[in-house]
LUMMARVEX-262671 format. One record per residue (C-alpha): x, y, z. Coordinates in steps of 0.1 Angstrom, whole numbers, padded with zeros to 4 digits, always signed. Layout:
XYZ
...
This chain:
+1173-1230+0605
+1144-1242+0584
+1107-1238+0590
+1087-1270+0591
+1049-1275+0591
+1046-1274+0629
+1067-1242+0632
+1047-1226+0604
+1014-1235+0622
+1028-1219+0654
+1037-1188+0634
+1002-1186+0620
+0985-1190+0654
+1008-1164+0669
+0999-1140+0640
+0962-1147+0646
+0966-1140+0683
+0986-1108+0676
+0957-1096+0654
+0932-1104+0681
+0951-1084+0707
+0953-1054+0683
+0919-1055+0667
+0906-1024+0684
+0936-1001+0675
+0934-1014+0639
+0896-1007+0638
+0902-0972+0651
+0925-0964+0621
+0896-0961+0598
+0901-0929+0578
+0865-0918+0576
+0847-0913+0610
+0817-0934+0599
+0807-0966+0619
+0824-0991+0596
+0859-0993+0612
+0860-1031+0613
+0893-1038+0596
+0908-1053+0628
+0877-1075+0634
+0877-1087+0598
+0914-1096+0597
+0911-1114+0631
+0881-1134+0621
+0899-1143+0588
+0931-1155+0605
+0917-1171+0637
+0902-1200+0618
+0938-1214+0615
+0933-1228+0650
+0912-1256+0636
+0945-1272+0626
+0954-1277+0662
+0983-1301+0667
+0994-1300+0631
+1027-1319+0625
+1029-1323+0587
+1051-1306+0561
+1051-1269+0555
+1034-1276+0522
+1005-1294+0538
+1002-1269+0566
+1002-1239+0543
+0977-1255+0519
+0953-1264+0547
+0957-1230+0564
+0951-1212+0532
+0919-1231+0525
+0905-1223+0560
+0916-1187+0558
+0902-1182+0523
+0867-1194+0534
+0868-1173+0566
+0878-1141+0548
+0858-1110+0557
+0860-1076+0542
+0886-1063+0517
+0914-1065+0542
+0905-1101+0551
+0902-1111+0515
+0936-1096+0506
+0952-1113+0536
+0937-1146+0526
+0949-1143+0491
+0984-1135+0503
+0985-1168+0523
+0970-1187+0493
+0999-1174+0472
+1023-1185+0499
+1008-1220+0500
+1012-1223+0462
+1049-1213+0465
+1055-1238+0494
+1038-1267+0474
+1059-1299+0476
+1083-1286+0503
+1088-1303+0536
+1106-1273+0550
+1113-1238+0539
+1146-1218+0540
+1151-1181+0535
+1149-1183+0497
+1117-1202+0499
+1102-1176+0523
+1112-1148+0499
+1096-1167+0469
+1065-1172+0490
+1062-1135+0498
+1065-1127+0461
+1038-1152+0451
+1015-1141+0479
+1018-1105+0469
+1011-1114+0433
+0980-1133+0442
+0967-1103+0463
+0974-1078+0436
+0957-1099+0410
+0924-1098+0429
+0922-1060+0431
+0910-1044+0399
+0926-1010+0406
+0953-1014+0432
+0959-0983+0453
+0993-0976+0467
+0995-0966+0503
+0975-0997+0514
+0982-1032+0527
+0991-1041+0491
+1020-1017+0492
+1033-1031+0525
+1032-1066+0511
+1049-1056+0478
+1078-1038+0495
+1084-1068+0518
+1084-1091+0489
+1108-1069+0468
+1132-1065+0497
+1131-1102+0507
+1140-1112+0471
+1171-1090+0472
+1186-1103+0504
+1173-1139+0510
+1199-1158+0490
+1230-1140+0502
+1227-1118+0533
+1202-1140+0551
+1210-1173+0535
+1204-1200+0562
+1191-1173+0586
+1153-1174+0585
+1150-1155+0618
+1172-1128+0605
+1152-1125+0573
+1118-1123+0591
+1133-1097+0615
+1143-1077+0584
+1108-1082+0568
+1091-1068+0600
+1113-1037+0599
+1106-1034+0561
+1069-1036+0567
+1070-1010+0595
+1090-0987+0572
+1065-0992+0544
+1036-0986+0567
+1051-0954+0580
+1052-0941+0544
+1016-0949+0535
+1005-0914+0544
+1029-0900+0518
+1011-0922+0492
+0976-0915+0502
+0970-0878+0510
+0939-0885+0530
+0959-0906+0554
+0983-0877+0559
+0954-0853+0565
+0939-0873+0593
+0973-0883+0607
+0968-0921+0603
+0986-0950+0586
+0967-0975+0566
+0947-0998+0588
+0951-1029+0566
+0988-1023+0563
+0991-1020+0601
+0973-1053+0604
+0998-1069+0581
+1027-1056+0602
+1010-1071+0632
+1007-1104+0614
+1044-1105+0605
+1053-1095+0641
+1033-1123+0654
+1049-1148+0631
+1084-1135+0640
+1076-1139+0677
+1067-1176+0672
+1098-1181+0651
+1119-1169+0681
+1100-1193+0703
+1080-1166+0721
+1046-1170+0703
+1019-1144+0710
+0991-1155+0733
+0956-1140+0728
+0949-1118+0758
+0912-1110+0748
+0901-1137+0724
+0875-1126+0699
+0843-1145+0698
+0845-1163+0664
+0808-1171+0662
+0800-1135+0655
+0785-1128+0689
+0775-1162+0701
+0788-1173+0735
+0776-1209+0731
+0804-1228+0713
+0828-1236+0741
+0825-1272+0752
+0844-1301+0767
+0851-1326+0739
+0851-1355+0762
+0815-1348+0774
+0798-1344+0741
+0765-1362+0740
+0751-1343+0710
+0773-1338+0679
+0760-1307+0663
+0761-1272+0678
+0732-1255+0659
+0725-1218+0659
+0701-1198+0637
+0681-1166+0635
+0645-1168+0623
+0627-1137+0609
+0592-1143+0622
+0563-1144+0598
+0534-1121+0605
+0515-1148+0623
+0542-1151+0649
+0552-1114+0654
+0555-1105+0690
+0573-1118+0721
+0567-1153+0734
+0549-1166+0704
+0572-1196+0698
+0571-1214+0732
+0562-1247+0714
+0594-1244+0694
+0614-1239+0725
+0599-1270+0741
+0606-1290+0710
+0643-1281+0711
+0645-1292+0747
+0632-1326+0736
+0659-1332+0709
+0690-1318+0725
+0706-1299+0754
+0723-1266+0760
+0693-1248+0747
+0693-1210+0746
+0662-1195+0731
+0655-1158+0725
+0619-1152+0714
+0618-1116+0704
+0591-1096+0687
+0606-1098+0652
+0631-1127+0654
+0639-1160+0671
+0675-1166+0680
+0684-1201+0691
+0712-1223+0701
+0710-1261+0707
+0733-1291+0709
+0716-1319+0689
+0721-1349+0667
+0694-1336+0643
+0701-1301+0630
+0678-1308+0601
+0649-1311+0624
+0658-1278+0640
+0657-1260+0607
+0626-1278+0595
+0606-1267+0626
+0622-1232+0625
+0607-1226+0590
+0572-1230+0606
+0578-1197+0623
+0593-1177+0595
+0623-1174+0572
+0658-1185+0581
+0681-1154+0582
+0713-1171+0593
+0722-1207+0600
+0753-1221+0616
+0759-1258+0623
+0792-1268+0639
+0803-1304+0643
+0817-1302+0678
+0838-1334+0674
+0855-1321+0643
+0856-1284+0653
+0848-1271+0618
+0818-1250+0608
+0797-1256+0578
+0760-1255+0571
+0758-1293+0573
+0788-1314+0584
+0792-1346+0564
+0828-1354+0554
+0855-1368+0578
+0880-1340+0573
+0875-1302+0577
+0890-1294+0543
+0866-1318+0527
+0834-1308+0544
+0807-1294+0522
+0776-1274+0530
+0741-1284+0519
+0735-1279+0482
+0700-1273+0470
+0689-1291+0439
+0686-1269+0408
+0650-1261+0400
+0651-1229+0379
+0674-1209+0357
+0680-1177+0377
+0684-1171+0415
+0696-1143+0437
+0717-1139+0469
+0718-1105+0485
+0736-1091+0516
+0718-1065+0537
+0706-1056+0572
+0673-1044+0585
+0640-1063+0584
+0623-1039+0560
+0651-1039+0535
+0653-1077+0538
+0616-1079+0530
+0620-1057+0499
+0648-1079+0485
+0628-1110+0493
+0597-1095+0475
+0619-1088+0445
+0628-1124+0443
+0659-1129+0465
+0664-1166+0473
+0689-1161+0501
+0694-1131+0524
+0727-1129+0541
+0727-1106+0571
+0756-1082+0567
+0768-1047+0559
+0787-1020+0577
+0805-1034+0608
+0792-1069+0600
+0809-1083+0569
+0799-1119+0560
+0827-1144+0554
+0835-1161+0521
+0819-1193+0535
+0787-1174+0544
+0783-1163+0508
+0793-1197+0494
+0766-1213+0516
+0740-1188+0503
+0749-1195+0467
+0748-1233+0472
+0714-1230+0489
+0700-1211+0459
+0682-1236+0437
+0692-1222+0403
+0716-1227+0375
+0728-1191+0375
+0731-1171+0408
+0734-1134+0409
+0751-1121+0440
+0745-1085+0453
+0772-1075+0479
+0756-1041+0485
+0788-1029+0502
+0822-1020+0488
+0839-1039+0516
+0820-1072+0508
+0825-1072+0470
+0860-1089+0471
+0848-1116+0494
+0818-1122+0471
+0842-1125+0442
+0863-1151+0460
+0832-1170+0470
+0821-1171+0433
+0854-1186+0423
+0851-1214+0449
+0816-1225+0440
+0815-1254+0416
+0778-1262+0417
+0764-1231+0400
+0774-1204+0376
+0778-1173+0397
+0777-1136+0387
+0787-1110+0413
+0772-1075+0406
+0793-1046+0417
+0766-1031+0440
+0782-1009+0467
+0750-1000+0486
+0714-1011+0491
+0699-0986+0465
+0721-1001+0438
+0712-1036+0448
+0674-1029+0447
+0677-1010+0414
+0696-1038+0397
+0671-1064+0409
+0642-1044+0397
+0659-1041+0363
+0664-1079+0360
+0645-1094+0330
+0637-1131+0335
+0634-1136+0298
+0668-1121+0289
+0701-1139+0286
+0727-1138+0314
+0749-1114+0295
+0720-1091+0287
+0709-1091+0323
+0744-1082+0335
+0744-1053+0311
+0709-1042+0321
+0716-1044+0358
+0750-1027+0356
+0733-0998+0338
+0707-0996+0365
+0735-0995+0391
+0750-0965+0373
+0717-0946+0372
+0713-0946+0410
+0724-0919+0434
+0727-0933+0469
+0725-0910+0500
+0727-0919+0536
+0728-0903+0571
+0750-0917+0599
+0769-0903+0629
+0806-0896+0632
+0823-0919+0656
+0853-0897+0663
+0868-0862+0657
+0887-0857+0625
+0894-0832+0597
+0888-0842+0561
+0896-0819+0531
+0899-0790+0555
+0865-0796+0571
+0864-0803+0608
+0841-0831+0619
+0832-0837+0655
+0823-0870+0672
+0785-0874+0673
+0777-0850+0643
+0754-0863+0616
+0772-0870+0584
+0754-0869+0550
+0770-0892+0524
+0765-0892+0487
+0776-0924+0469
+0797-0931+0500
+0815-0898+0501
+0810-0873+0530
+0790-0844+0516
+0781-0826+0549
+0785-0827+0587
+0757-0812+0607
+0744-0811+0643
+0710-0825+0635
+0695-0851+0611
+0671-0824+0598
+0700-0801+0589
+0718-0830+0573
+0688-0840+0552
+0682-0804+0541
+0718-0802+0528
+0714-0836+0510
+0681-0826+0495
+0698-0805+0467
+0707-0838+0451
+0669-0845+0446
+0666-0818+0420
+0655-0833+0387
+0649-0867+0401
+0618-0887+0393
+0620-0917+0417
+0630-0913+0453
+0629-0940+0480
+0636-0933+0516
+0644-0962+0540
+0643-0951+0576
+0662-0971+0601
+0662-0983+0637
+0647-0958+0662
+0630-0937+0635
+0592-0935+0634
+0572-0933+0602
+0558-0898+0612
+0593-0885+0619
+0606-0899+0586
+0577-0883+0566
+0584-0850+0583
+0621-0849+0579
+0622-0860+0543
+0596-0834+0532
+0626-0813+0520
+0633-0840+0493
+0598-0836+0480
+0602-0799+0477
+0634-0802+0456
+0623-0831+0434
+0603-0829+0402
+0566-0821+0408
+0556-0854+0392
+0583-0874+0411
+0573-0907+0428
+0584-0906+0464
+0582-0936+0488
+0591-0935+0525
+0596-0971+0537
+0606-0987+0570
+0641-1002+0564
+0650-1011+0599
+0687-1008+0592
+0711-1001+0621
+0737-0973+0622
+0721-0954+0593
+0689-0935+0603
+0683-0928+0566
+0692-0945+0533
+0679-0927+0502
+0678-0938+0466
+0675-0912+0438
+0668-0920+0402
């Protein structure tokens, strides 16, 4: 048996559906009990874009290439990025083939694993990479003899190999063993292979609870035969001060009703969220800018079923987002959440703000669009989250219109510190050095709540307790925020600059009161600012310098 393009497409769709059906269990495998267990969601969003190739009947080379392009641009989070690179490697291995046999599959697994490993600076064993590598190594040993001419047998063997490798991930990562979990990304990869095998056996997996691929929108389903307006347009507008408050944008709502249909309009105190089917998406954005800044934009050509900022080309793989003309030397793209934090980045000079962070990782395409919309020769990108860095790196490689530098910012304090350090008169290389130094000088602290019971390094953590994190590591678990901040305050000793960002649901008075402990521990001459960040999930994010 050989795998042709149609069969490979069926295998990929089956894998995407299998991920979709298992996204919650994969999410729940997050080692740390903090609210960022989104591995299942990220992998599902990454894979499900394959469905844009509906009805594919070309060669396996063509299918794999088109699939890899879609998946690479849809990649979210580290797990999604690694998965997309695996399939990109497979597509390179399949190049020129009409069909694939067992030896071709083994070669593709090897190339895919190599691509994934190359993208990770310091690969850690006991992760999805390990599961990929073991599958590739075992496939190479048996494909040409034991499973020659038996693609189904080879894939069955690979699924068993992946399950075996996954079961041993706790032996390679002590933390996994301590919390009695296997690696979430590795489990997701097993699910992918199992889904592919099911389709290979002519029993493809169907999605039982399909994920909403628009990131929360429920407005993209339509009957292709009844399309009157071509573009499904959605965006979020951060209101300017003149329009703060509910019901201040009624004129905009009436305007949308005049240029399209299927209008859904949310006019909140701080934001406008809209959806409209129209033939003039540019008019939507032009008028949206009258009420504030565009936070997110999504335009989908409903006839072609492919998302981009502006749809122009006739084929999904060739479609390009709007590219702003270059007007200056340096520009900035940053990823963050919270109206206050977004305002700070904007005031520091950020050209494009991409909404994202914990539990909401932007895709490769989101970052590509942000870069292309930045009107500068050089674009600095600040991921501000360890789970977004790889996707930002991939986006930088795909952009051809600008020179892109991705800074290794793992949190908001690092992103702000590096932007403050930027020198507009310095060279690119000097700025990279200056900003990296600033990143290294910041201590980042945060407070969040545990989302499940667990035990880490012998310390029992209960669901609902407040966790104090220092540079992303759990430093304490307490019953109240006040107790948590008190424990964290020891890190303020000797610090000269302290900035506290308080999040959703926290008042200014409460923040001033609870962070007084930081002032007591810091230097007497320390500069301390308490600012409204508005960030979700984390009541407090604190920068120490």
